[in-house]
C-alpha positions in Angstrom: -8.0 -6.5 -15.6 -6.5 -9.1 -13.2 -3.2 -8.6 -11.3 -1.3 -11.0 -9.1 0.0 -9.7 -5.8 2.0 -11.8 -3.4 2.3 -12.0 0.3 4.5 -14.6 1.9 4.5 -12.9 5.4 7.9 -13.8 7.1 8.3 -17.0 4.9 10.8 -16.9 2.1 9.6 -17.4 -1.5 11.2 -20.2 -3.4 14.3 -20.1 -1.2 14.9 -16.4 -1.6 13.7 -13.4 0.3 10.2 -12.9 1.6 7.8 -11.1 -0.9 5.3 -8.7 0.5 3.9 -6.7 -2.4 2.6 -3.2 -2.4 -1.1 -2.6 -3.2 -3.4 0.3 -3.7 -6.0 0.3 -0.9 -9.2 2.2 -1.2 -9.6 4.7 1.6 -12.4 7.1 0.6 -14.2 8.0 -2.6 -13.5 11.1 -4.6 -10.4 13.3 -4.9 -9.1 12.6 -1.4 -5.4 12.8 -1.2 -5.1 14.8 -4.5 -4.1 12.7 -7.5 -4.2 9.5 -5.5 -7.9 9.5 -5.9 -8.6 8.4 -2.3 -6.2 5.4 -2.5 -2.8 4.8 -0.7 -0.1 2.3 -1.4 0.2 -0.2 1.5 2.6 -3.1 1.8 1.0 -6.6 2.5 2.3 -8.3 5.6 -0.2 -11.1 6.0 -3.3 -12.5 4.5 -6.0 -14.0 6.7 -9.2 -16.1 6.3 -11.7 -15.9 9.2 -14.6 -18.4 9.4 -17.5 -17.5 11.6 -20.5 -19.5 12.4 -23.9 -17.5 12.6 -26.9 -18.5 14.6 -28.2 -20.8 11.8 -25.0 -22.8 12.0 -23.9 -21.6 8.5 -20.2 -20.5 8.2 -19.3 -17.2 6.7 -15.8 -16.5 5.5 -14.1 -13.2 5.6 -10.7 -12.5 3.8 -8.6 -9.9 5.6 -5.2 -8.4 5.0 -2.6 -6.9 7.5 -0.5 -4.1 5.8 2.1 -1.6 6.5 0.3 1.7 6.0 1.5 5.0 4.6 0.3 8.6 4.7 0.5 11.1 1.8 3.1 13.8 1.9 2.3 17.2 0.8 -1.5 16.3 0.9 -0.9 13.8 -1.9 0.0 16.5 -4.4 2.7 16.0 -6.9 6.3 16.9 -5.8 7.1 20.1 -7.9 10.6 18.8 -8.8 10.1 15.0 -9.5 6.5 15.2 -10.5 5.7 12.1 -8.4 3.6 11.7 -5.4 5.5 10.8 -2.1 4.1 8.8 0.9 5.6 8.3 4.3 5.3 5.6 7.0 2.2 6.2 9.1 2.6 6.9 12.9 3.3 3.9 15.1 -0.3 3.9 16.3 -1.6 3.1 12.9 1.5 1.7 11.2 -0.2 -1.7 10.8 -3.8 -2.1 10.0 -6.2 -5.0 9.3 -8.8 -4.4 6.5 -11.0 -6.3 4.0 -9.2 -7.6 0.9 -12.1 -6.1 -0.9 -10.5 -2.7 -0.5 -7.5 -3.7 -2.5 -7.8 -1.9 -6.0 -4.6 -3.4 -7.6 -0.8 -3.6 -7.5 1.2 -0.5 -6.6 4.9 0.3 -7.4 6.9 2.4 -4.9 10.5 3.3 -4.8 12.2 3.8 -1.3 13.5 7.2 -1.0 17.2 7.3 0.1 17.9 10.1 2.7 20.4 12.8 1.8 20.9 14.1 5.3 22.4 12.4 8.4 19.3 13.2 10.4 17.8 9.6 10.0 21.1 8.1 11.2 21.1 5.1 8.9 21.0 6.9 5.6 17.4 5.6 4.9 14.2 7.5 5.1 10.7 6.1 5.8 9.3 7.7 2.6 8.5 6.2 -0.8 8.0 7.7 -4.2 4.9 6.4 -5.9 5.9 5.3 -9.4 3.0 6.3 -11.5 4.9 5.8 -14.7 5.0 2.0 -14.4 1.7 1.2 -16.1 -0.9 3.0 -18.2 -3.7 2.5 -15.7 -1.8 4.2 -12.9 -0.5 7.0 -15.2 -4.2 7.7 -16.2 -5.4 7.8 -12.6 -2.7 10.1 -11.3 -2.4 12.5 -14.3 -6.0 12.6 -15.8 
């Protein structure tokens, strides 16, 4: 299955807003993070290609991505009320990470959670609900 993810960085897309898609990033094998199966949704910020020349003079290319990272809420378990997994913004020290694009598993769909208390000040919360109902493949990964 092939999916198209877009990352325009700080540039606009076709004269509109910038588009930095959310992707599933493989973290560790197995049942890490509960139903997320060792994956977390991260938002792409930049795509990079690095060319290095080895001792033989041959060039090797590496494709990397810079992403806004998340951490699972409630150990990645389903919220008892909404039945969705929730993720939050990672601490500042690891909020942005560079990683190999080979760790991208596919596109993710998240919904920004709106804060209901005035503790955040701006009415927004740095949490997202992972929409596992958007496609059959994600549904099967989370609920099977």
